[in-house]
Gaussian input, Z-matrix of N, CA and C with variables (Angstrom, degrees):
# hf/3-21g

backbone

0 1
 N
 C     1     B1
 C     2     B2     1     A1
 N     3     B3     2     A2     1     D1
 C     4     B4     3     A3     2     D2
 C     5     B5     4     A4     3     D3
 N     6     B6     5     A5     4     D4
 C     7     B7     6     A6     5     D5
 C     8     B8     7     A7     6     D6
 N     9     B9     8     A8     7     D7
 C    10    B10     9     A9     8     D8
 C    11    B11    10    A10     9     D9
 N    12    B12    11    A11    10    D10
 C    13    B13    12    A12    11    D11
 C    14    B14    13    A13    12    D12
 N    15    B15    14    A14    13    D13
 C    16    B16    15    A15    14    D14
 C    17    B17    16    A16    15    D15
 N    18    B18    17    A17    16    D16
 C    19    B19    18    A18    17    D17
 C    20    B20    19    A19    18    D18
 N    21    B21    20    A20    19    D19
 C    22    B22    21    A21    20    D20
 C    23    B23    22    A22    21    D21
 N    24    B24    23    A23    22    D22
 C    25    B25    24    A24    23    D23
 C    26    B26    25    A25    24    D24
 N    27    B27    26    A26    25    D25
 C    28    B28    27    A27    26    D26
 C    29    B29    28    A28    27    D27
 N    30    B30    29    A29    28    D28
 C    31    B31    30    A30    29    D29
 C    32    B32    31    A31    30    D30
 N    33    B33    32    A32    31    D31
 C    34    B34    33    A33    32    D32
 C    35    B35    34    A34    33    D33
 N    36    B36    35    A35    34    D34
 C    37    B37    36    A36    35    D35
 C    38    B38    37    A37    36    D36
 N    39    B39    38    A38    37    D37
 C    40    B40    39    A39    38    D38
 C    41    B41    40    A40    39    D39
 N    42    B42    41    A41    40    D40
 C    43    B43    42    A42    41    D41
 C    44    B44    43    A43    42    D42
 N    45    B45    44    A44    43    D43
 C    46    B46    45    A45    44    D44
 C    47    B47    46    A46    45    D45
 N    48    B48    47    A47    46    D46
 C    49    B49    48    A48    47    D47
 C    50    B50    49    A49    48    D48
 N    51    B51    50    A50    49    D49
 C    52    B52    51    A51    50    D50
 C    53    B53    52    A52    51    D51
 N    54    B54    53    A53    52    D52
 C    55    B55    54    A54    53    D53
 C    56    B56    55    A55    54    D54
 N    57    B57    56    A56    55    D55
 C    58    B58    57    A57    56    D56
 C    59    B59    58    A58    57    D57
 N    60    B60    59    A59    58    D58
 C    61    B61    60    A60    59    D59
 C    62    B62    61    A61    60    D60
 N    63    B63    62    A62    61    D61
 C    64    B64    63    A63    62    D62
 C    65    B65    64    A64    63    D63
 N    66    B66    65    A65    64    D64
 C    67    B67    66    A66    65    D65
 C    68    B68    67    A67    66    D66
 N    69    B69    68    A68    67    D67
 C    70    B70    69    A69    68    D68
 C    71    B71    70    A70    69    D69
 N    72    B72    71    A71    70    D70
 C    73    B73    72    A72    71    D71
 C    74    B74    73    A73    72    D72
 N    75    B75    74    A74    73    D73
 C    76    B76    75    A75    74    D74
 C    77    B77    76    A76    75    D75
 N    78    B78    77    A77    76    D76
 C    79    B79    78    A78    77    D77
 C    80    B80    79    A79    78    D78
 N    81    B81    80    A80    79    D79
 C    82    B82    81    A81    80    D80
 C    83    B83    82    A82    81    D81
 N    84    B84    83    A83    82    D82
 C    85    B85    84    A84    83    D83
 C    86    B86    85    A85    84    D84
 N    87    B87    86    A86    85    D85
 C    88    B88    87    A87    86    D86
 C    89    B89    88    A88    87    D87
 N    90    B90    89    A89    88    D88
 C    91    B91    90    A90    89    D89
 C    92    B92    91    A91    90    D90
 N    93    B93    92    A92    91    D91
 C    94    B94    93    A93    92    D92
 C    95    B95    94    A94    93    D93
 N    96    B96    95    A95    94    D94
 C    97    B97    96    A96    95    D95
 C    98    B98    97    A97    96    D96
 N    99    B99    98    A98    97    D97
 C   100   B100    99    A99    98    D98
 C   101   B101   100   A100    99    D99
 N   102   B102   101   A101   100   D100
 C   103   B103   102   A102   101   D101
 C   104   B104   103   A103   102   D102
 N   105   B105   104   A104   103   D103
 C   106   B106   105   A105   104   D104
 C   107   B107   106   A106   105   D105
 N   108   B108   107   A107   106   D106
 C   109   B109   108   A108   107   D107
 C   110   B110   109   A109   108   D108
 N   111   B111   110   A110   109   D109
 C   112   B112   111   A111   110   D110
 C   113   B113   112   A112   111   D111
 N   114   B114   113   A113   112   D112
 C   115   B115   114   A114   113   D113
 C   116   B116   115   A115   114   D114
 N   117   B117   116   A116   115   D115
 C   118   B118   117   A117   116   D116
 C   119   B119   118   A118   117   D117
 N   120   B120   119   A119   118   D118
 C   121   B121   120   A120   119   D119
 C   122   B122   121   A121   120   D120
 N   123   B123   122   A122   121   D121
 C   124   B124   123   A123   122   D122
 C   125   B125   124   A124   123   D123
 N   126   B126   125   A125   124   D124
 C   127   B127   126   A126   125   D125
 C   128   B128   127   A127   126   D126
 N   129   B129   128   A128   127   D127
 C   130   B130   129   A129   128   D128
 C   131   B131   130   A130   129   D129
 N   132   B132   131   A131   130   D130
 C   133   B133   132   A132   131   D131
 C   134   B134   133   A133   132   D132
 N   135   B135   134   A134   133   D133
 C   136   B136   135   A135   134   D134
 C   137   B137   136   A136   135   D135
 N   138   B138   137   A137   136   D136
 C   139   B139   138   A138   137   D137
 C   140   B140   139   A139   138   D138
 N   141   B141   140   A140   139   D139
 C   142   B142   141   A141   140   D140
 C   143   B143   142   A142   141   D141
 N   144   B144   143   A143   142   D142
 C   145   B145   144   A144   143   D143
 C   146   B146   145   A145   144   D144
 N   147   B147   146   A146   145   D145
 C   148   B148   147   A147   146   D146
 C   149   B149   148   A148   147   D147
 N   150   B150   149   A149   148   D148
 C   151   B151   150   A150   149   D149
 C   152   B152   151   A151   150   D150
 N   153   B153   152   A152   151   D151
 C   154   B154   153   A153   152   D152
 C   155   B155   154   A154   153   D153
 N   156   B156   155   A155   154   D154
 C   157   B157   156   A156   155   D155
 C   158   B158   157   A157   156   D156
 N   159   B159   158   A158   157   D157
 C   160   B160   159   A159   158   D158
 C   161   B161   160   A160   159   D159
 N   162   B162   161   A161   160   D160
 C   163   B163   162   A162   161   D161
 C   164   B164   163   A163   162   D162
 N   165   B165   164   A164   163   D163
 C   166   B166   165   A165   164   D164
 C   167   B167   166   A166   165   D165
 N   168   B168   167   A167   166   D166
 C   169   B169   168   A168   167   D167
 C   170   B170   169   A169   168   D168
 N   171   B171   170   A170   169   D169
 C   172   B172   171   A171   170   D170
 C   173   B173   172   A172   171   D171
 N   174   B174   173   A173   172   D172
 C   175   B175   174   A174   173   D173
 C   176   B176   175   A175   174   D174
 N   177   B177   176   A176   175   D175
 C   178   B178   177   A177   176   D176
 C   179   B179   178   A178   177   D177
 N   180   B180   179   A179   178   D178
 C   181   B181   180   A180   179   D179
 C   182   B182   181   A181   180   D180
 N   183   B183   182   A182   181   D181
 C   184   B184   183   A183   182   D182
 C   185   B185   184   A184   183   D183
 N   186   B186   185   A185   184   D184
 C   187   B187   186   A186   185   D185
 C   188   B188   187   A187   186   D186
 N   189   B189   188   A188   187   D187
 C   190   B190   189   A189   188   D188
 C   191   B191   190   A190   189   D189
 N   192   B192   191   A191   190   D190
 C   193   B193   192   A192   191   D191
 C   194   B194   193   A193   192   D192
 N   195   B195   194   A194   193   D193
 C   196   B196   195   A195   194   D194
 C   197   B197   196   A196   195   D195
 N   198   B198   197   A197   196   D196
 C   199   B199   198   A198   197   D197
 C   200   B200   199   A199   198   D198
 N   201   B201   200   A200   199   D199
 C   202   B202   201   A201   200   D200
 C   203   B203   202   A202   201   D201
 N   204   B204   203   A203   202   D202
 C   205   B205   204   A204   203   D203
 C   206   B206   205   A205   204   D204
 N   207   B207   206   A206   205   D205
 C   208   B208   207   A207   206   D206
 C   209   B209   208   A208   207   D207
 N   210   B210   209   A209   208   D208
 C   211   B211   210   A210   209   D209
 C   212   B212   211   A211   210   D210
 N   213   B213   212   A212   211   D211
 C   214   B214   213   A213   212   D212
 C   215   B215   214   A214   213   D213
 N   216   B216   215   A215   214   D214
 C   217   B217   216   A216   215   D215
 C   218   B218   217   A217   216   D216
 N   219   B219   218   A218   217   D217
 C   220   B220   219   A219   218   D218
 C   221   B221   220   A220   219   D219
 N   222   B222   221   A221   220   D220
 C   223   B223   222   A222   221   D221
 C   224   B224   223   A223   222   D222
 N   225   B225   224   A224   223   D223
 C   226   B226   225   A225   224   D224
 C   227   B227   226   A226   225   D225
 N   228   B228   227   A227   226   D226
 C   229   B229   228   A228   227   D227
 C   230   B230   229   A229   228   D228
 N   231   B231   230   A230   229   D229
 C   232   B232   231   A231   230   D230
 C   233   B233   232   A232   231   D231
 N   234   B234   233   A233   232   D232
 C   235   B235   234   A234   233   D233
 C   236   B236   235   A235   234   D234
 N   237   B237   236   A236   235   D235
 C   238   B238   237   A237   236   D236
 C   239   B239   238   A238   237   D237
 N   240   B240   239   A239   238   D238
 C   241   B241   240   A240   239   D239
 C   242   B242   241   A241   240   D240
 N   243   B243   242   A242   241   D241
 C   244   B244   243   A243   242   D242
 C   245   B245   244   A244   243   D243
 N   246   B246   245   A245   244   D244
 C   247   B247   246   A246   245   D245
 C   248   B248   247   A247   246   D246

   B1=1.4519
   B2=1.5401
   B3=1.2885
   B4=1.4384
   B5=1.5408
   B6=1.3297
   B7=1.4670
   B8=1.5200
   B9=1.3434
   B10=1.4516
   B11=1.4952
   B12=1.3111
   B13=1.4890
   B14=1.5385
   B15=1.3196
   B16=1.4725
   B17=1.5313
   B18=1.3238
   B19=1.4631
   B20=1.5111
   B21=1.3134
   B22=1.4704
   B23=1.5013
   B24=1.3138
   B25=1.4645
   B26=1.5127
   B27=1.3222
   B28=1.4663
   B29=1.5402
   B30=1.3281
   B31=1.4723
   B32=1.4974
   B33=1.3256
   B34=1.4481
   B35=1.5265
   B36=1.3424
   B37=1.4551
   B38=1.5214
   B39=1.3542
   B40=1.4677
   B41=1.5307
   B42=1.2991
   B43=1.4772
   B44=1.5228
   B45=1.3402
   B46=1.4523
   B47=1.5020
   B48=1.2988
   B49=1.4640
   B50=1.5161
   B51=1.3399
   B52=1.4739
   B53=1.5321
   B54=1.3334
   B55=1.4660
   B56=1.5346
   B57=1.3358
   B58=1.4338
   B59=1.5436
   B60=1.3217
   B61=1.4680
   B62=1.5242
   B63=1.3017
   B64=1.4507
   B65=1.5254
   B66=1.3298
   B67=1.4792
   B68=1.5296
   B69=1.3427
   B70=1.4491
   B71=1.5308
   B72=1.3090
   B73=1.4595
   B74=1.5208
   B75=1.3463
   B76=1.4452
   B77=1.5290
   B78=1.3146
   B79=1.4711
   B80=1.5189
   B81=1.3227
   B82=1.4541
   B83=1.5474
   B84=1.3276
   B85=1.4750
   B86=1.5395
   B87=1.3422
   B88=1.4765
   B89=1.5136
   B90=1.3408
   B91=1.4598
   B92=1.5297
   B93=1.3310
   B94=1.4616
   B95=1.5358
   B96=1.3142
   B97=1.4460
   B98=1.5512
   B99=1.3386
   B100=1.4567
   B101=1.5134
   B102=1.3354
   B103=1.4796
   B104=1.5340
   B105=1.3394
   B106=1.4648
   B107=1.5291
   B108=1.3314
   B109=1.4471
   B110=1.5286
   B111=1.3213
   B112=1.4680
   B113=1.5430
   B114=1.3128
   B115=1.4401
   B116=1.5454
   B117=1.2991
   B118=1.4804
   B119=1.5196
   B120=1.3249
   B121=1.4624
   B122=1.5378
   B123=1.3340
   B124=1.4520
   B125=1.5367
   B126=1.3040
   B127=1.4691
   B128=1.5126
   B129=1.3260
   B130=1.4224
   B131=1.5403
   B132=1.3157
   B133=1.4518
   B134=1.5301
   B135=1.3306
   B136=1.4548
   B137=1.5403
   B138=1.3071
   B139=1.4691
   B140=1.5354
   B141=1.3156
   B142=1.4881
   B143=1.5023
   B144=1.3138
   B145=1.4604
   B146=1.5218
   B147=1.2957
   B148=1.4858
   B149=1.5140
   B150=1.3355
   B151=1.4560
   B152=1.5372
   B153=1.3303
   B154=1.4446
   B155=1.5340
   B156=1.3435
   B157=1.4587
   B158=1.5364
   B159=1.3287
   B160=1.4760
   B161=1.5176
   B162=1.3292
   B163=1.4566
   B164=1.5514
   B165=1.3189
   B166=1.4818
   B167=1.5225
   B168=1.3325
   B169=1.4438
   B170=1.5376
   B171=1.3208
   B172=1.4615
   B173=1.5329
   B174=1.3130
   B175=1.4709
   B176=1.5245
   B177=1.3347
   B178=1.4355
   B179=1.5217
   B180=1.3327
   B181=1.4619
   B182=1.5158
   B183=1.3350
   B184=1.4578
   B185=1.5217
   B186=1.3497
   B187=1.4634
   B188=1.5293
   B189=1.3387
   B190=1.4622
   B191=1.5313
   B192=1.3266
   B193=1.4753
   B194=1.5157
   B195=1.3463
   B196=1.4751
   B197=1.5178
   B198=1.3298
   B199=1.4617
   B200=1.5194
   B201=1.3462
   B202=1.4546
   B203=1.5293
   B204=1.3410
   B205=1.4769
   B206=1.5102
   B207=1.3363
   B208=1.4683
   B209=1.5399
   B210=1.3072
   B211=1.4681
   B212=1.5280
   B213=1.3440
   B214=1.4870
   B215=1.5043
   B216=1.3464
   B217=1.4588
   B218=1.5584
   B219=1.3063
   B220=1.4700
   B221=1.5029
   B222=1.3339
   B223=1.4655
   B224=1.5279
   B225=1.3204
   B226=1.4712
   B227=1.5301
   B228=1.3185
   B229=1.4528
   B230=1.5205
   B231=1.3513
   B232=1.4695
   B233=1.5251
   B234=1.3466
   B235=1.4547
   B236=1.5232
   B237=1.3373
   B238=1.4334
   B239=1.5556
   B240=1.3001
   B241=1.4561
   B242=1.5228
   B243=1.3302
   B244=1.4607
   B245=1.5116
   B246=1.3205
   B247=1.4674
   B248=1.5055
   A1=111.30
   A2=117.66
   A3=120.84
   A4=111.65
   A5=117.19
   A6=119.13
   A7=109.58
   A8=116.16
   A9=121.28
   A10=111.69
   A11=115.77
   A12=120.85
   A13=109.89
   A14=116.41
   A15=120.78
   A16=110.51
   A17=116.68
   A18=121.53
   A19=111.41
   A20=117.57
   A21=121.52
   A22=113.58
   A23=118.97
   A24=122.21
   A25=108.07
   A26=116.87
   A27=119.53
   A28=111.75
   A29=118.10
   A30=119.25
   A31=111.56
   A32=117.23
   A33=119.49
   A34=111.72
   A35=115.81
   A36=119.80
   A37=109.86
   A38=114.04
   A39=120.56
   A40=104.13
   A41=115.52
   A42=120.94
   A43=110.21
   A44=116.00
   A45=120.87
   A46=112.39
   A47=115.33
   A48=122.19
   A49=114.12
   A50=117.29
   A51=120.20
   A52=111.03
   A53=115.80
   A54=119.35
   A55=110.87
   A56=116.94
   A57=121.82
   A58=110.53
   A59=116.30
   A60=121.03
   A61=110.14
   A62=116.63
   A63=122.00
   A64=111.39
   A65=116.59
   A66=121.27
   A67=111.42
   A68=117.18
   A69=120.66
   A70=110.47
   A71=116.07
   A72=120.77
   A73=111.64
   A74=117.20
   A75=122.06
   A76=113.24
   A77=117.07
   A78=120.92
   A79=113.60
   A80=117.89
   A81=122.02
   A82=113.98
   A83=116.88
   A84=120.64
   A85=111.69
   A86=114.54
   A87=118.89
   A88=112.63
   A89=117.07
   A90=121.48
   A91=110.07
   A92=116.35
   A93=121.79
   A94=108.64
   A95=115.19
   A96=121.20
   A97=107.27
   A98=116.52
   A99=123.42
   A100=109.55
   A101=116.22
   A102=121.38
   A103=109.12
   A104=114.61
   A105=120.22
   A106=113.10
   A107=118.16
   A108=119.85
   A109=112.88
   A110=117.62
   A111=121.53
   A112=108.96
   A113=115.89
   A114=123.28
   A115=109.18
   A116=116.59
   A117=121.85
   A118=111.28
   A119=119.21
   A120=120.84
   A121=110.63
   A122=116.80
   A123=121.18
   A124=110.33
   A125=117.19
   A126=121.01
   A127=114.22
   A128=119.72
   A129=120.92
   A130=112.70
   A131=117.37
   A132=121.32
   A133=110.73
   A134=115.83
   A135=120.19
   A136=109.91
   A137=116.04
   A138=121.99
   A139=111.28
   A140=116.34
   A141=119.77
   A142=111.98
   A143=117.83
   A144=121.17
   A145=110.62
   A146=117.74
   A147=121.66
   A148=110.30
   A149=116.50
   A150=121.90
   A151=109.69
   A152=118.35
   A153=123.19
   A154=111.94
   A155=116.06
   A156=122.46
   A157=112.89
   A158=115.10
   A159=121.78
   A160=111.88
   A161=115.56
   A162=121.69
   A163=107.64
   A164=117.20
   A165=118.83
   A166=110.67
   A167=114.83
   A168=122.51
   A169=108.49
   A170=116.74
   A171=121.63
   A172=108.18
   A173=115.97
   A174=120.92
   A175=110.08
   A176=114.90
   A177=122.14
   A178=107.78
   A179=116.18
   A180=118.12
   A181=116.26
   A182=119.22
   A183=119.59
   A184=114.58
   A185=114.27
   A186=121.04
   A187=110.75
   A188=115.21
   A189=121.14
   A190=111.20
   A191=116.58
   A192=121.19
   A193=110.41
   A194=116.85
   A195=119.70
   A196=110.46
   A197=116.46
   A198=119.59
   A199=112.08
   A200=116.32
   A201=121.67
   A202=110.93
   A203=116.07
   A204=120.58
   A205=111.75
   A206=115.88
   A207=120.81
   A208=112.15
   A209=116.09
   A210=120.22
   A211=113.39
   A212=116.46
   A213=119.62
   A214=108.46
   A215=115.23
   A216=119.91
   A217=112.84
   A218=117.45
   A219=120.52
   A220=108.77
   A221=114.37
   A222=118.89
   A223=110.52
   A224=113.82
   A225=119.71
   A226=109.15
   A227=115.69
   A228=120.19
   A229=112.22
   A230=116.03
   A231=119.28
   A232=110.34
   A233=112.63
   A234=120.35
   A235=105.20
   A236=115.64
   A237=121.35
   A238=109.11
   A239=115.31
   A240=119.61
   A241=107.34
   A242=115.49
   A243=120.50
   A244=111.33
   A245=114.51
   A246=120.09
   A247=110.09
   D1=-48.16
   D2=-174.59
   D3=-72.53
   D4=-31.49
   D5=176.80
   D6=-61.50
   D7=-43.62
   D8=178.67
   D9=-62.27
   D10=-42.05
   D11=179.66
   D12=-60.57
   D13=-44.92
   D14=179.02
   D15=-62.80
   D16=-41.59
   D17=179.79
   D18=-61.76
   D19=-34.86
   D20=-177.02
   D21=-77.38
   D22=-21.57
   D23=178.43
   D24=-81.08
   D25=119.33
   D26=-173.04
   D27=-83.47
   D28=-65.52
   D29=-176.41
   D30=-121.93
   D31=28.37
   D32=179.15
   D33=-114.52
   D34=28.86
   D35=-178.18
   D36=-105.19
   D37=144.19
   D38=171.92
   D39=-120.18
   D40=116.39
   D41=-173.81
   D42=-104.66
   D43=128.78
   D44=176.18
   D45=108.52
   D46=151.31
   D47=-174.88
   D48=-66.22
   D49=-47.98
   D50=-177.64
   D51=-62.87
   D52=-44.58
   D53=-179.50
   D54=-67.21
   D55=-36.14
   D56=179.90
   D57=-64.08
   D58=-46.62
   D59=179.10
   D60=-60.41
   D61=-46.16
   D62=-179.87
   D63=-59.28
   D64=-47.77
   D65=-179.85
   D66=-65.61
   D67=-36.14
   D68=178.24
   D69=-63.62
   D70=-43.07
   D71=179.51
   D72=-66.15
   D73=-28.81
   D74=178.54
   D75=-85.30
   D76=-1.19
   D77=178.58
   D78=74.25
   D79=27.77
   D80=-175.47
   D81=-98.85
   D82=-0.83
   D83=-168.82
   D84=-111.66
   D85=135.47
   D86=176.24
   D87=-102.94
   D88=-21.68
   D89=-179.33
   D90=-159.69
   D91=147.40
   D92=178.29
   D93=-121.74
   D94=140.72
   D95=176.40
   D96=-120.17
   D97=128.03
   D98=-177.70
   D99=-120.72
   D100=133.65
   D101=176.72
   D102=-83.35
   D103=130.36
   D104=-179.30
   D105=-67.20
   D106=-28.58
   D107=-177.75
   D108=-85.17
   D109=5.23
   D110=177.54
   D111=-80.63
   D112=160.31
   D113=178.84
   D114=-62.15
   D115=125.77
   D116=-177.59
   D117=-61.79
   D118=-32.32
   D119=177.51
   D120=-63.85
   D121=-30.57
   D122=-180.00
   D123=-78.18
   D124=-43.01
   D125=-172.97
   D126=-87.83
   D127=-17.89
   D128=-174.70
   D129=-64.15
   D130=-36.06
   D131=178.33
   D132=-64.43
   D133=-41.78
   D134=179.25
   D135=-64.83
   D136=-45.57
   D137=179.55
   D138=-60.04
   D139=-47.04
   D140=178.74
   D141=-62.72
   D142=-44.54
   D143=-178.62
   D144=-65.94
   D145=-40.25
   D146=176.60
   D147=-59.92
   D148=-42.25
   D149=179.51
   D150=-64.96
   D151=-44.47
   D152=-179.88
   D153=-62.65
   D154=-40.58
   D155=-176.87
   D156=-89.35
   D157=0.39
   D158=-179.62
   D159=58.23
   D160=41.90
   D161=175.35
   D162=-96.44
   D163=128.90
   D164=179.13
   D165=-57.27
   D166=135.98
   D167=-175.62
   D168=-126.24
   D169=116.95
   D170=-178.12
   D171=-110.79
   D172=142.51
   D173=178.14
   D174=-108.08
   D175=141.35
   D176=173.50
   D177=-124.77
   D178=166.64
   D179=-172.59
   D180=-84.82
   D181=-23.96
   D182=-169.70
   D183=-135.42
   D184=130.80
   D185=175.11
   D186=-64.19
   D187=-41.89
   D188=-179.12
   D189=-61.01
   D190=-48.76
   D191=179.64
   D192=-63.01
   D193=-37.69
   D194=178.96
   D195=-66.21
   D196=-42.43
   D197=176.11
   D198=-60.40
   D199=-44.27
   D200=178.36
   D201=-59.95
   D202=-41.62
   D203=178.31
   D204=-61.84
   D205=-29.85
   D206=179.18
   D207=-82.94
   D208=-9.31
   D209=179.98
   D210=86.94
   D211=22.24
   D212=178.46
   D213=-115.15
   D214=159.66
   D215=-174.23
   D216=-90.46
   D217=1.09
   D218=178.12
   D219=-121.80
   D220=164.28
   D221=177.19
   D222=-76.93
   D223=159.89
   D224=176.60
   D225=-137.81
   D226=140.77
   D227=-177.44
   D228=-77.82
   D229=-37.91
   D230=-179.15
   D231=-139.11
   D232=151.50
   D233=174.44
   D234=-140.77
   D235=140.79
   D236=176.99
   D237=-116.94
   D238=145.18
   D239=176.00
   D240=-105.84
   D241=125.07
   D242=-178.89
   D243=-69.30
   D244=153.08
   D245=178.52
   D246=-70.77

């Protein structure tokens, strides 16, 4: 479900952990998607911040599939959908 949602968003995606955290702090994010196979040290900050800011956080199984859904050739640990 979430892969399809990411695929349907054209230019409202924020790809990568650092950019996701920055956008979350700026109040620009409506939803966060986190890959379960990503390093927990990398994703835990995003997950905690999403919880604190009450931003819906969805988990998917694969960084590679998440990257492909974003239209990039590499995997990504986190993706944010802009409001």
